[in-house]
N, CA, C, O and CB atoms as a CASP TS submission, in Angstrom:
PFRMAT TS
TARGET T0000
AUTHOR 0000-0000-0000
METHOD Language model
MODEL 1
PARENT N/A
ATOM      1  N   MET     1     112.354  99.177 124.814  1.00  0.00           N
ATOM      2  CA  MET     1     113.053 100.849 125.307  1.00  0.00           C
ATOM      3  C   MET     1     115.060 100.374 126.647  1.00  0.00           C
ATOM      4  O   MET     1     115.521  99.925 127.697  1.00  0.00           O
ATOM      5  CB  MET     1     110.922 102.026 127.011  1.00  0.00           C
ATOM      6  N   THR     2     115.341 101.068 125.176  1.00  0.00           N
ATOM      7  CA  THR     2     117.194 100.847 126.062  1.00  0.00           C
ATOM      8  C   THR     2     117.247 102.371 126.308  1.00  0.00           C
ATOM      9  O   THR     2     116.896 103.321 125.608  1.00  0.00           O
ATOM     10  CB  THR     2     119.036 100.135 124.780  1.00  0.00           C
ATOM     11  N   VAL     3     117.802 102.290 127.531  1.00  0.00           N
ATOM     12  CA  VAL     3     117.739 104.161 127.809  1.00  0.00           C
ATOM     13  C   VAL     3     119.660 103.630 128.894  1.00  0.00           C
ATOM     14  O   VAL     3     119.903 102.552 129.437  1.00  0.00           O
ATOM     15  CB  VAL     3     115.395 105.161 129.455  1.00  0.00           C
ATOM     16  N   LYS     4     120.368 104.591 128.829  1.00  0.00           N
ATOM     17  CA  LYS     4     121.617 104.416 129.030  1.00  0.00           C
ATOM     18  C   LYS     4     121.469 105.787 129.059  1.00  0.00           C
ATOM     19  O   LYS     4     120.895 106.439 128.187  1.00  0.00           O
ATOM     20  CB  LYS     4     122.570 103.613 128.146  1.00  0.00           C
ATOM     21  N   VAL     5     122.262 106.466 130.595  1.00  0.00           N
ATOM     22  CA  VAL     5     122.471 107.767 131.128  1.00  0.00           C
ATOM     23  C   VAL     5     123.988 107.504 131.153  1.00  0.00           C
ATOM     24  O   VAL     5     124.325 106.409 131.602  1.00  0.00           O
ATOM     25  CB  VAL     5     121.670 108.180 132.600  1.00  0.00           C
ATOM     26  N   TYR     6     125.224 108.584 130.620  1.00  0.00           N
ATOM     27  CA  TYR     6     126.461 108.338 131.075  1.00  0.00           C
ATOM     28  C   TYR     6     127.022 109.199 131.594  1.00  0.00           C
ATOM     29  O   TYR     6     127.090 110.205 130.887  1.00  0.00           O
ATOM     30  CB  TYR     6     127.162 107.958 130.352  1.00  0.00           C
ATOM     31  N   SER     7     127.559 109.291 132.711  1.00  0.00           N
ATOM     32  CA  SER     7     127.233 110.384 134.413  1.00  0.00           C
ATOM     33  C   SER     7     128.126 110.049 135.002  1.00  0.00           C
ATOM     34  O   SER     7     128.576 108.903 134.987  1.00  0.00           O
ATOM     35  CB  SER     7     125.858 110.189 135.566  1.00  0.00           C
ATOM     36  N   THR     8     128.735 111.354 135.892  1.00  0.00           N
ATOM     37  CA  THR     8     129.605 111.194 136.887  1.00  0.00           C
ATOM     38  C   THR     8     128.912 111.630 138.560  1.00  0.00           C
ATOM     39  O   THR     8     127.892 112.293 138.746  1.00  0.00           O
ATOM     40  CB  THR     8     130.882 112.117 136.391  1.00  0.00           C
ATOM     41  N   PRO     9     129.672 111.125 139.457  1.00  0.00           N
ATOM     42  CA  PRO     9     128.369 111.120 140.658  1.00  0.00           C
ATOM     43  C   PRO     9     128.576 112.338 141.329  1.00  0.00           C
ATOM     44  O   PRO     9     127.867 112.717 142.261  1.00  0.00           O
ATOM     45  CB  PRO     9     128.371 109.804 141.902  1.00  0.00           C
ATOM     46  N   THR    10     130.008 113.266 140.650  1.00  0.00           N
ATOM     47  CA  THR    10     129.424 114.442 141.124  1.00  0.00           C
ATOM     48  C   THR    10     128.787 115.538 140.214  1.00  0.00           C
ATOM     49  O   THR    10     129.005 116.749 140.196  1.00  0.00           O
ATOM     50  CB  THR    10     130.362 115.002 141.820  1.00  0.00           C
ATOM     51  N   CYS    11     127.875 114.718 139.408  1.00  0.00           N
ATOM     52  CA  CYS    11     127.259 116.441 138.088  1.00  0.00           C
ATOM     53  C   CYS    11     125.564 116.392 139.138  1.00  0.00           C
ATOM     54  O   CYS    11     124.966 115.406 139.570  1.00  0.00           O
ATOM     55  CB  CYS    11     126.808 115.766 135.051  1.00  0.00           C
ATOM     56  N   PRO    12     125.363 117.260 139.208  1.00  0.00           N
ATOM     57  CA  PRO    12     123.934 117.636 139.774  1.00  0.00           C
ATOM     58  C   PRO    12     123.041 117.880 138.652  1.00  0.00           C
ATOM     59  O   PRO    12     121.925 118.092 139.126  1.00  0.00           O
ATOM     60  CB  PRO    12     123.932 118.945 140.709  1.00  0.00           C
ATOM     61  N   TRP    13     123.025 117.929 137.753  1.00  0.00           N
ATOM     62  CA  TRP    13     122.268 117.518 135.864  1.00  0.00           C
ATOM     63  C   TRP    13     122.099 116.329 136.183  1.00  0.00           C
ATOM     64  O   TRP    13     120.936 115.952 136.325  1.00  0.00           O
ATOM     65  CB  TRP    13     123.315 117.602 134.134  1.00  0.00           C
ATOM     66  N   CYS    14     123.317 115.274 136.414  1.00  0.00           N
ATOM     67  CA  CYS    14     123.261 113.700 136.005  1.00  0.00           C
ATOM     68  C   CYS    14     121.606 112.941 136.832  1.00  0.00           C
ATOM     69  O   CYS    14     120.614 112.293 136.501  1.00  0.00           O
ATOM     70  CB  CYS    14     125.063 112.793 136.818  1.00  0.00           C
ATOM     71  N   THR    15     122.374 113.740 138.355  1.00  0.00           N
ATOM     72  CA  THR    15     121.075 113.171 139.455  1.00  0.00           C
ATOM     73  C   THR    15     119.949 113.717 139.065  1.00  0.00           C
ATOM     74  O   THR    15     119.034 112.899 138.972  1.00  0.00           O
ATOM     75  CB  THR    15     121.167 113.569 141.078  1.00  0.00           C
ATOM     76  N   MET    16     119.748 114.529 138.869  1.00  0.00           N
ATOM     77  CA  MET    16     118.677 115.405 138.478  1.00  0.00           C
ATOM     78  C   MET    16     117.831 114.103 136.899  1.00  0.00           C
ATOM     79  O   MET    16     116.974 113.290 137.248  1.00  0.00           O
ATOM     80  CB  MET    16     119.630 117.400 137.864  1.00  0.00           C
ATOM     81  N   ALA    17     118.185 114.159 135.671  1.00  0.00           N
ATOM     82  CA  ALA    17     118.205 112.840 134.891  1.00  0.00           C
ATOM     83  C   ALA    17     117.612 112.159 135.729  1.00  0.00           C
ATOM     84  O   ALA    17     116.413 112.229 135.998  1.00  0.00           O
ATOM     85  CB  ALA    17     119.489 112.199 134.458  1.00  0.00           C
ATOM     86  N   LYS    18     118.621 111.265 136.324  1.00  0.00           N
ATOM     87  CA  LYS    18     118.750 109.343 137.143  1.00  0.00           C
ATOM     88  C   LYS    18     117.234 109.792 137.678  1.00  0.00           C
ATOM     89  O   LYS    18     116.211 109.473 137.073  1.00  0.00           O
ATOM     90  CB  LYS    18     120.455 108.773 138.982  1.00  0.00           C
ATOM     91  N   ASN    19     117.246 110.492 138.767  1.00  0.00           N
ATOM     92  CA  ASN    19     116.094 110.636 139.465  1.00  0.00           C
ATOM     93  C   ASN    19     114.476 111.120 139.015  1.00  0.00           C
ATOM     94  O   ASN    19     113.348 111.011 139.496  1.00  0.00           O
ATOM     95  CB  ASN    19     116.549 111.416 140.295  1.00  0.00           C
ATOM     96  N   TYR    20     115.092 111.703 137.820  1.00  0.00           N
ATOM     97  CA  TYR    20     113.602 112.141 136.613  1.00  0.00           C
ATOM     98  C   TYR    20     113.446 110.656 135.875  1.00  0.00           C
ATOM     99  O   TYR    20     112.248 110.405 136.007  1.00  0.00           O
ATOM    100  CB  TYR    20     114.073 113.722 134.997  1.00  0.00           C
ATOM    101  N   LEU    21     113.812 110.003 135.454  1.00  0.00           N
ATOM    102  CA  LEU    21     113.995 108.653 134.651  1.00  0.00           C
ATOM    103  C   LEU    21     113.150 107.450 135.688  1.00  0.00           C
ATOM    104  O   LEU    21     112.251 106.681 135.348  1.00  0.00           O
ATOM    105  CB  LEU    21     115.934 108.252 134.427  1.00  0.00           C
ATOM    106  N   ALA    22     113.962 107.654 137.389  1.00  0.00           N
ATOM    107  CA  ALA    22     113.233 106.705 137.883  1.00  0.00           C
ATOM    108  C   ALA    22     111.736 107.760 138.427  1.00  0.00           C
ATOM    109  O   ALA    22     110.814 107.504 137.652  1.00  0.00           O
ATOM    110  CB  ALA    22     114.232 105.796 139.145  1.00  0.00           C
ATOM    111  N   SER    23     111.557 108.192 138.867  1.00  0.00           N
ATOM    112  CA  SER    23     110.220 109.140 138.841  1.00  0.00           C
ATOM    113  C   SER    23     109.048 108.364 137.766  1.00  0.00           C
ATOM    114  O   SER    23     107.907 108.023 138.078  1.00  0.00           O
ATOM    115  CB  SER    23     110.701 110.917 138.154  1.00  0.00           C
ATOM    116  N   LYS    24     109.758 108.201 136.344  1.00  0.00           N
ATOM    117  CA  LYS    24     108.496 107.687 135.517  1.00  0.00           C
ATOM    118  C   LYS    24     108.566 105.962 134.971  1.00  0.00           C
ATOM    119  O   LYS    24     108.028 105.382 134.028  1.00  0.00           O
ATOM    120  CB  LYS    24     108.409 108.764 134.052  1.00  0.00           C
ATOM    121  N   ASN    25     109.746 105.388 136.350  1.00  0.00           N
ATOM    122  CA  ASN    25     109.581 104.179 136.402  1.00  0.00           C
ATOM    123  C   ASN    25     109.799 103.519 134.519  1.00  0.00           C
ATOM    124  O   ASN    25     109.161 102.789 133.761  1.00  0.00           O
ATOM    125  CB  ASN    25     108.024 104.025 137.232  1.00  0.00           C
ATOM    126  N   ILE    26     111.289 104.446 134.462  1.00  0.00           N
ATOM    127  CA  ILE    26     112.090 104.310 133.005  1.00  0.00           C
ATOM    128  C   ILE    26     113.823 103.453 134.231  1.00  0.00           C
ATOM    129  O   ILE    26     114.678 103.869 135.013  1.00  0.00           O
ATOM    130  CB  ILE    26     112.433 106.738 131.778  1.00  0.00           C
ATOM    131  N   ALA    27     113.293 101.857 133.464  1.00  0.00           N
ATOM    132  CA  ALA    27     114.649 101.317 133.956  1.00  0.00           C
ATOM    133  C   ALA    27     115.816 101.926 133.165  1.00  0.00           C
ATOM    134  O   ALA    27     115.487 101.720 131.997  1.00  0.00           O
ATOM    135  CB  ALA    27     114.713  99.721 133.814  1.00  0.00           C
ATOM    136  N   PHE    28     117.034 102.582 133.155  1.00  0.00           N
ATOM    137  CA  PHE    28     118.223 102.560 132.666  1.00  0.00           C
ATOM    138  C   PHE    28     118.908 101.827 133.293  1.00  0.00           C
ATOM    139  O   PHE    28     118.603 101.155 134.278  1.00  0.00           O
ATOM    140  CB  PHE    28     118.745 103.574 132.549  1.00  0.00           C
ATOM    141  N   GLU    29     120.837 101.991 132.233  1.00  0.00           N
ATOM    142  CA  GLU    29     121.859 102.026 132.906  1.00  0.00           C
ATOM    143  C   GLU    29     122.738 102.692 133.172  1.00  0.00           C
ATOM    144  O   GLU    29     123.249 103.151 132.151  1.00  0.00           O
ATOM    145  CB  GLU    29     122.220 101.500 132.766  1.00  0.00           C
ATOM    146  N   ASP    30     123.500 103.196 134.612  1.00  0.00           N
ATOM    147  CA  ASP    30     123.807 104.657 134.854  1.00  0.00           C
ATOM    148  C   ASP    30     125.088 104.236 134.115  1.00  0.00           C
ATOM    149  O   ASP    30     124.730 103.102 133.797  1.00  0.00           O
ATOM    150  CB  ASP    30     123.860 105.402 136.556  1.00  0.00           C
ATOM    151  N   ILE    31     125.744 104.301 133.854  1.00  0.00           N
ATOM    152  CA  ILE    31     127.489 104.417 133.445  1.00  0.00           C
ATOM    153  C   ILE    31     128.562 105.823 133.791  1.00  0.00           C
ATOM    154  O   ILE    31     128.828 106.835 133.144  1.00  0.00           O
ATOM    155  CB  ILE    31     127.541 104.331 131.670  1.00  0.00           C
ATOM    156  N   ASP    32     129.093 105.194 135.423  1.00  0.00           N
ATOM    157  CA  ASP    32     130.393 106.312 135.291  1.00  0.00           C
ATOM    158  C   ASP    32     131.436 106.642 134.619  1.00  0.00           C
ATOM    159  O   ASP    32     132.491 106.019 134.737  1.00  0.00           O
ATOM    160  CB  ASP    32     130.980 106.340 136.008  1.00  0.00           C
ATOM    161  N   VAL    33     131.321 107.465 133.977  1.00  0.00           N
ATOM    162  CA  VAL    33     132.384 108.024 132.865  1.00  0.00           C
ATOM    163  C   VAL    33     133.356 108.198 133.681  1.00  0.00           C
ATOM    164  O   VAL    33     134.286 107.508 133.263  1.00  0.00           O
ATOM    165  CB  VAL    33     132.083 109.383 132.001  1.00  0.00           C
ATOM    166  N   SER    34     133.635 108.704 134.553  1.00  0.00           N
ATOM    167  CA  SER    34     134.934 108.835 135.881  1.00  0.00           C
ATOM    168  C   SER    34     135.636 107.499 136.158  1.00  0.00           C
ATOM    169  O   SER    34     136.842 107.280 136.274  1.00  0.00           O
ATOM    170  CB  SER    34     134.238 109.300 137.551  1.00  0.00           C
ATOM    171  N   ARG    35     134.711 106.752 136.228  1.00  0.00           N
ATOM    172  CA  ARG    35     135.902 105.863 136.463  1.00  0.00           C
ATOM    173  C   ARG    35     135.446 104.261 135.411  1.00  0.00           C
ATOM    174  O   ARG    35     135.169 103.155 135.876  1.00  0.00           O
ATOM    175  CB  ARG    35     136.061 105.557 138.513  1.00  0.00           C
ATOM    176  N   ASN    36     135.503 104.652 133.977  1.00  0.00           N
ATOM    177  CA  ASN    36     135.469 103.669 132.638  1.00  0.00           C
ATOM    178  C   ASN    36     135.583 104.946 131.740  1.00  0.00           C
ATOM    179  O   ASN    36     134.918 105.933 131.425  1.00  0.00           O
ATOM    180  CB  ASN    36     133.877 102.528 132.323  1.00  0.00           C
ATOM    181  N   PRO    37     136.739 104.400 131.519  1.00  0.00           N
ATOM    182  CA  PRO    37     137.600 105.649 130.009  1.00  0.00           C
ATOM    183  C   PRO    37     137.169 105.066 129.019  1.00  0.00           C
ATOM    184  O   PRO    37     137.414 105.666 127.973  1.00  0.00           O
ATOM    185  CB  PRO    37     139.556 105.797 129.665  1.00  0.00           C
ATOM    186  N   ARG    38     136.423 103.792 128.873  1.00  0.00           N
ATOM    187  CA  ARG    38     136.524 103.453 127.955  1.00  0.00           C
ATOM    188  C   ARG    38     134.959 103.808 126.919  1.00  0.00           C
ATOM    189  O   ARG    38     134.715 103.859 125.713  1.00  0.00           O
ATOM    190  CB  ARG    38     137.034 102.170 128.283  1.00  0.00           C
ATOM    191  N   LYS    39     133.914 104.055 128.610  1.00  0.00           N
ATOM    192  CA  LYS    39     132.375 104.101 127.881  1.00  0.00           C
ATOM    193  C   LYS    39     132.742 105.901 128.110  1.00  0.00           C
ATOM    194  O   LYS    39     131.820 106.531 127.594  1.00  0.00           O
ATOM    195  CB  LYS    39     130.532 103.104 128.966  1.00  0.00           C
ATOM    196  N   ALA    40     133.322 106.419 128.446  1.00  0.00           N
ATOM    197  CA  ALA    40     133.824 107.372 128.509  1.00  0.00           C
ATOM    198  C   ALA    40     133.922 107.893 126.841  1.00  0.00           C
ATOM    199  O   ALA    40     133.149 108.770 126.457  1.00  0.00           O
ATOM    200  CB  ALA    40     135.001 107.141 129.350  1.00  0.00           C
ATOM    201  N   ILE    41     135.076 107.192 125.759  1.00  0.00           N
ATOM    202  CA  ILE    41     134.745 107.555 124.321  1.00  0.00           C
ATOM    203  C   ILE    41     133.924 106.940 123.664  1.00  0.00           C
ATOM    204  O   ILE    41     134.011 107.036 122.440  1.00  0.00           O
ATOM    205  CB  ILE    41     135.654 107.532 123.568  1.00  0.00           C
ATOM    206  N   GLU    42     132.824 106.081 124.270  1.00  0.00           N
ATOM    207  CA  GLU    42     131.968 105.712 123.003  1.00  0.00           C
ATOM    208  C   GLU    42     130.808 106.764 123.723  1.00  0.00           C
ATOM    209  O   GLU    42     129.842 107.021 123.004  1.00  0.00           O
ATOM    210  CB  GLU    42     131.487 103.718 122.667  1.00  0.00           C
ATOM    211  N   MET    43     130.834 107.432 125.180  1.00  0.00           N
ATOM    212  CA  MET    43     129.960 108.435 124.868  1.00  0.00           C
ATOM    213  C   MET    43     129.850 109.748 124.515  1.00  0.00           C
ATOM    214  O   MET    43     128.942 110.581 124.521  1.00  0.00           O
ATOM    215  CB  MET    43     129.491 108.454 125.485  1.00  0.00           C
ATOM    216  N   ILE    44     131.346 109.717 124.116  1.00  0.00           N
ATOM    217  CA  ILE    44     131.570 111.102 122.664  1.00  0.00           C
ATOM    218  C   ILE    44     131.429 110.899 121.407  1.00  0.00           C
ATOM    219  O   ILE    44     131.172 111.668 120.481  1.00  0.00           O
ATOM    220  CB  ILE    44     132.959 111.714 122.431  1.00  0.00           C
ATOM    221  N   GLU    45     131.653 109.602 121.465  1.00  0.00           N
ATOM    222  CA  GLU    45     131.476 109.781 120.228  1.00  0.00           C
ATOM    223  C   GLU    45     130.250 109.533 119.786  1.00  0.00           C
ATOM    224  O   GLU    45     129.940 109.704 118.607  1.00  0.00           O
ATOM    225  CB  GLU    45     132.264 109.179 119.609  1.00  0.00           C
ATOM    226  N   LYS    46     129.455 109.115 120.671  1.00  0.00           N
ATOM    227  CA  LYS    46     127.527 109.087 120.004  1.00  0.00           C
ATOM    228  C   LYS    46     127.054 110.475 120.356  1.00  0.00           C
ATOM    229  O   LYS    46     126.003 110.918 119.893  1.00  0.00           O
ATOM    230  CB  LYS    46     126.155 107.743 121.002  1.00  0.00           C
ATOM    231  N   SER    47     128.046 111.356 121.407  1.00  0.00           N
ATOM    232  CA  SER    47     127.557 112.971 121.033  1.00  0.00           C
ATOM    233  C   SER    47     127.899 113.946 120.929  1.00  0.00           C
ATOM    234  O   SER    47     127.235 114.973 121.076  1.00  0.00           O
ATOM    235  CB  SER    47     126.979 113.464 121.476  1.00  0.00           C
ATOM    236  N   GLY    48     129.219 113.832 120.600  1.00  0.00           N
ATOM    237  CA  GLY    48     130.606 114.747 120.305  1.00  0.00           C
ATOM    238  C   GLY    48     130.742 115.426 121.385  1.00  0.00           C
ATOM    239  O   GLY    48     131.513 116.365 121.190  1.00  0.00           O
ATOM    240  N   GLN    49     130.204 115.367 122.817  1.00  0.00           N
ATOM    241  CA  GLN    49     130.578 116.503 123.794  1.00  0.00           C
ATOM    242  C   GLN    49     131.138 115.264 124.777  1.00  0.00           C
ATOM    243  O   GLN    49     131.160 114.033 124.782  1.00  0.00           O
ATOM    244  CB  GLN    49     129.133 117.713 124.459  1.00  0.00           C
ATOM    245  N   ARG    50     131.581 116.408 125.614  1.00  0.00           N
ATOM    246  CA  ARG    50     132.178 116.060 127.083  1.00  0.00           C
ATOM    247  C   ARG    50     131.596 115.670 128.280  1.00  0.00           C
ATOM    248  O   ARG    50     131.748 114.847 129.182  1.00  0.00           O
ATOM    249  CB  ARG    50     132.741 116.989 127.523  1.00  0.00           C
ATOM    250  N   GLY    51     130.480 117.070 127.757  1.00  0.00           N
ATOM    251  CA  GLY    51     129.626 117.156 128.698  1.00  0.00           C
ATOM    252  C   GLY    51     128.607 116.145 129.777  1.00  0.00           C
ATOM    253  O   GLY    51     127.718 115.681 129.063  1.00  0.00           O
ATOM    254  N   VAL    52     128.493 115.816 130.758  1.00  0.00           N
ATOM    255  CA  VAL    52     127.378 114.949 131.154  1.00  0.00           C
ATOM    256  C   VAL    52     126.458 115.393 131.682  1.00  0.00           C
ATOM    257  O   VAL    52     126.626 116.505 132.183  1.00  0.00           O
ATOM    258  CB  VAL    52     127.611 114.085 131.846  1.00  0.00           C
ATOM    259  N   PRO    53     124.968 114.689 131.827  1.00  0.00           N
ATOM    260  CA  PRO    53     124.896 113.561 131.434  1.00  0.00           C
ATOM    261  C   PRO    53     124.381 113.939 129.839  1.00  0.00           C
ATOM    262  O   PRO    53     123.984 114.961 129.279  1.00  0.00           O
ATOM    263  CB  PRO    53     123.998 112.664 132.427  1.00  0.00           C
ATOM    264  N   VAL    54     124.629 112.470 129.428  1.00  0.00           N
ATOM    265  CA  VAL    54     124.778 112.741 127.722  1.00  0.00           C
ATOM    266  C   VAL    54     123.427 111.459 128.365  1.00  0.00           C
ATOM    267  O   VAL    54     123.569 110.967 129.485  1.00  0.00           O
ATOM    268  CB  VAL    54     126.766 112.301 126.301  1.00  0.00           C
ATOM    269  N   ILE    55     122.375 111.134 127.593  1.00  0.00           N
ATOM    270  CA  ILE    55     121.119 109.988 127.594  1.00  0.00           C
ATOM    271  C   ILE    55     120.772 109.532 125.853  1.00  0.00           C
ATOM    272  O   ILE    55     120.552 110.168 124.822  1.00  0.00           O
ATOM    273  CB  ILE    55     119.431 110.859 128.434  1.00  0.00           C
ATOM    274  N   ASP    56     120.874 108.037 126.238  1.00  0.00           N
ATOM    275  CA  ASP    56     120.631 107.065 124.574  1.00  0.00           C
ATOM    276  C   ASP    56     119.352 107.131 124.687  1.00  0.00           C
ATOM    277  O   ASP    56     119.025 107.013 125.868  1.00  0.00           O
ATOM    278  CB  ASP    56     121.184 105.220 124.302  1.00  0.00           C
ATOM    279  N   ILE    57     118.937 107.195 124.354  1.00  0.00           N
ATOM    280  CA  ILE    57     117.213 106.530 124.577  1.00  0.00           C
ATOM    281  C   ILE    57     116.772 105.921 122.857  1.00  0.00           C
ATOM    282  O   ILE    57     116.533 106.692 121.927  1.00  0.00           O
ATOM    283  CB  ILE    57     115.726 108.267 125.193  1.00  0.00           C
ATOM    284  N   ASN    58     116.749 104.644 122.766  1.00  0.00           N
ATOM    285  CA  ASN    58     117.134 103.506 121.764  1.00  0.00           C
ATOM    286  C   ASN    58     117.692 103.936 121.056  1.00  0.00           C
ATOM    287  O   ASN    58     117.319 103.705 119.906  1.00  0.00           O
ATOM    288  CB  ASN    58     116.330 102.794 121.111  1.00  0.00           C
ATOM    289  N   GLY    59     119.198 105.025 121.267  1.00  0.00           N
ATOM    290  CA  GLY    59     120.456 105.280 119.698  1.00  0.00           C
ATOM    291  C   GLY    59     120.090 106.590 119.333  1.00  0.00           C
ATOM    292  O   GLY    59     120.648 107.119 118.372  1.00  0.00           O
ATOM    293  N   GLN    60     119.127 107.245 120.050  1.00  0.00           N
ATOM    294  CA  GLN    60     119.183 108.664 120.211  1.00  0.00           C
ATOM    295  C   GLN    60     119.501 109.126 121.207  1.00  0.00           C
ATOM    296  O   GLN    60     119.174 108.531 122.234  1.00  0.00           O
ATOM    297  CB  GLN    60     118.263 109.221 120.012  1.00  0.00           C
ATOM    298  N   ILE    61     120.485 110.731 121.325  1.00  0.00           N
ATOM    299  CA  ILE    61     120.963 111.332 122.174  1.00  0.00           C
ATOM    300  C   ILE    61     120.771 112.508 122.586  1.00  0.00           C
ATOM    301  O   ILE    61     120.767 113.395 121.732  1.00  0.00           O
ATOM    302  CB  ILE    61     121.775 111.246 122.038  1.00  0.00           C
ATOM    303  N   ILE    62     120.521 112.930 124.238  1.00  0.00           N
ATOM    304  CA  ILE    62     120.282 113.727 124.664  1.00  0.00           C
ATOM    305  C   ILE    62     121.416 114.272 125.835  1.00  0.00           C
ATOM    306  O   ILE    62     121.721 113.715 126.890  1.00  0.00           O
ATOM    307  CB  ILE    62     119.125 113.440 124.875  1.00  0.00           C
ATOM    308  N   VAL    63     121.893 115.476 125.304  1.00  0.00           N
ATOM    309  CA  VAL    63     122.727 115.903 126.195  1.00  0.00           C
ATOM    310  C   VAL    63     122.035 116.725 126.770  1.00  0.00           C
ATOM    311  O   VAL    63     120.923 117.072 126.369  1.00  0.00           O
ATOM    312  CB  VAL    63     123.859 116.341 125.818  1.00  0.00           C
ATOM    313  N   GLY    64     122.999 117.455 128.523  1.00  0.00           N
ATOM    314  CA  GLY    64     122.282 117.656 129.173  1.00  0.00           C
ATOM    315  C   GLY    64     120.667 116.686 130.222  1.00  0.00           C
ATOM    316  O   GLY    64     120.444 115.476 130.182  1.00  0.00           O
ATOM    317  N   PHE    65     119.995 117.556 130.877  1.00  0.00           N
ATOM    318  CA  PHE    65     119.157 116.919 131.526  1.00  0.00           C
ATOM    319  C   PHE    65     117.241 118.080 130.736  1.00  0.00           C
ATOM    320  O   PHE    65     116.445 118.784 131.357  1.00  0.00           O
ATOM    321  CB  PHE    65     119.862 117.041 133.600  1.00  0.00           C
ATOM    322  N   ASP    66     117.293 117.719 129.354  1.00  0.00           N
ATOM    323  CA  ASP    66     116.363 118.143 128.866  1.00  0.00           C
ATOM    324  C   ASP    66     114.905 116.937 128.748  1.00  0.00           C
ATOM    325  O   ASP    66     114.599 115.989 128.024  1.00  0.00           O
ATOM    326  CB  ASP    66     116.996 118.685 127.639  1.00  0.00           C
ATOM    327  N   GLN    67     114.213 117.783 130.118  1.00  0.00           N
ATOM    328  CA  GLN    67     113.038 117.090 130.448  1.00  0.00           C
ATOM    329  C   GLN    67     111.853 117.130 129.444  1.00  0.00           C
ATOM    330  O   GLN    67     110.922 116.379 129.734  1.00  0.00           O
ATOM    331  CB  GLN    67     112.612 117.590 131.684  1.00  0.00           C
ATOM    332  N   LYS    68     111.768 117.618 128.703  1.00  0.00           N
ATOM    333  CA  LYS    68     110.601 117.972 127.208  1.00  0.00           C
ATOM    334  C   LYS    68     110.818 116.906 126.669  1.00  0.00           C
ATOM    335  O   LYS    68     109.977 116.035 126.447  1.00  0.00           O
ATOM    336  CB  LYS    68     110.861 119.305 125.970  1.00  0.00           C
ATOM    337  N   LYS    69     112.425 116.861 126.304  1.00  0.00           N
ATOM    338  CA  LYS    69     113.087 115.641 124.892  1.00  0.00           C
ATOM    339  C   LYS    69     112.858 114.307 125.224  1.00  0.00           C
ATOM    340  O   LYS    69     112.184 113.591 124.483  1.00  0.00           O
ATOM    341  CB  LYS    69     114.920 115.610 124.588  1.00  0.00           C
ATOM    342  N   ILE    70     113.496 113.777 126.570  1.00  0.00           N
ATOM    343  CA  ILE    70     113.188 113.024 127.765  1.00  0.00           C
ATOM    344  C   ILE    70     111.994 112.385 127.678  1.00  0.00           C
ATOM    345  O   ILE    70     111.925 111.168 127.506  1.00  0.00           O
ATOM    346  CB  ILE    70     113.176 113.789 128.901  1.00  0.00           C
ATOM    347  N   ASP    71     110.593 113.431 127.831  1.00  0.00           N
ATOM    348  CA  ASP    71     109.420 113.234 127.530  1.00  0.00           C
ATOM    349  C   ASP    71     109.164 112.626 126.120  1.00  0.00           C
ATOM    350  O   ASP    71     108.771 111.473 125.941  1.00  0.00           O
ATOM    351  CB  ASP    71     108.837 114.368 127.735  1.00  0.00           C
ATOM    352  N   GLU    72     109.356 113.275 125.416  1.00  0.00           N
ATOM    353  CA  GLU    72     109.151 113.199 124.080  1.00  0.00           C
ATOM    354  C   GLU    72     109.534 111.486 123.650  1.00  0.00           C
ATOM    355  O   GLU    72     108.653 110.669 123.379  1.00  0.00           O
ATOM    356  CB  GLU    72     110.143 114.432 123.332  1.00  0.00           C
ATOM    357  N   MET    73     110.489 111.282 123.656  1.00  0.00           N
ATOM    358  CA  MET    73     111.701 109.753 123.624  1.00  0.00           C
ATOM    359  C   MET    73     110.227 108.625 124.142  1.00  0.00           C
ATOM    360  O   MET    73     109.686 107.750 123.466  1.00  0.00           O
ATOM    361  CB  MET    73     113.670 109.833 125.436  1.00  0.00           C
ATOM    362  N   ILE    74     109.873 109.126 125.714  1.00  0.00           N
ATOM    363  CA  ILE    74     110.077 107.817 126.512  1.00  0.00           C
ATOM    364  C   ILE    74     108.036 107.426 125.995  1.00  0.00           C
ATOM    365  O   ILE    74     107.377 106.388 126.050  1.00  0.00           O
ATOM    366  CB  ILE    74     110.722 108.172 128.849  1.00  0.00           C
ATOM    367  N   GLY    75     107.679 108.878 125.536  1.00  0.00           N
ATOM    368  CA  GLY    75     105.926 108.784 125.375  1.00  0.00           C
ATOM    369  C   GLY    75     105.575 109.057 125.896  1.00  0.00           C
ATOM    370  O   GLY    75     104.454 108.590 125.694  1.00  0.00           O
ATOM    371  N   SER    76     105.455 110.086 127.376  1.00  0.00           N
ATOM    372  CA  SER    76     105.001 110.050 128.595  1.00  0.00           C
ATOM    373  C   SER    76     104.309 111.684 127.642  1.00  0.00           C
ATOM    374  O   SER    76     103.566 112.472 128.228  1.00  0.00           O
ATOM    375  CB  SER    76     106.258 109.891 130.250  1.00  0.00           C
TER
END
């Protein structure tokens, strides 16, 4: 399973999403879009959104911290 979290350091929802994934022992790549313009563009292209977090689980996109959707996609 490949999980990417597009986030910023000041986003409380991003922190909640990353903490939730960690609590489920799900490894993820944390991508700070505030420091990486190329990844910010990638996030916008994938999601159509400029807001964070954007979570990419095996190519499926979740915009925002949606615990139910995360659970569905990781099979919890």
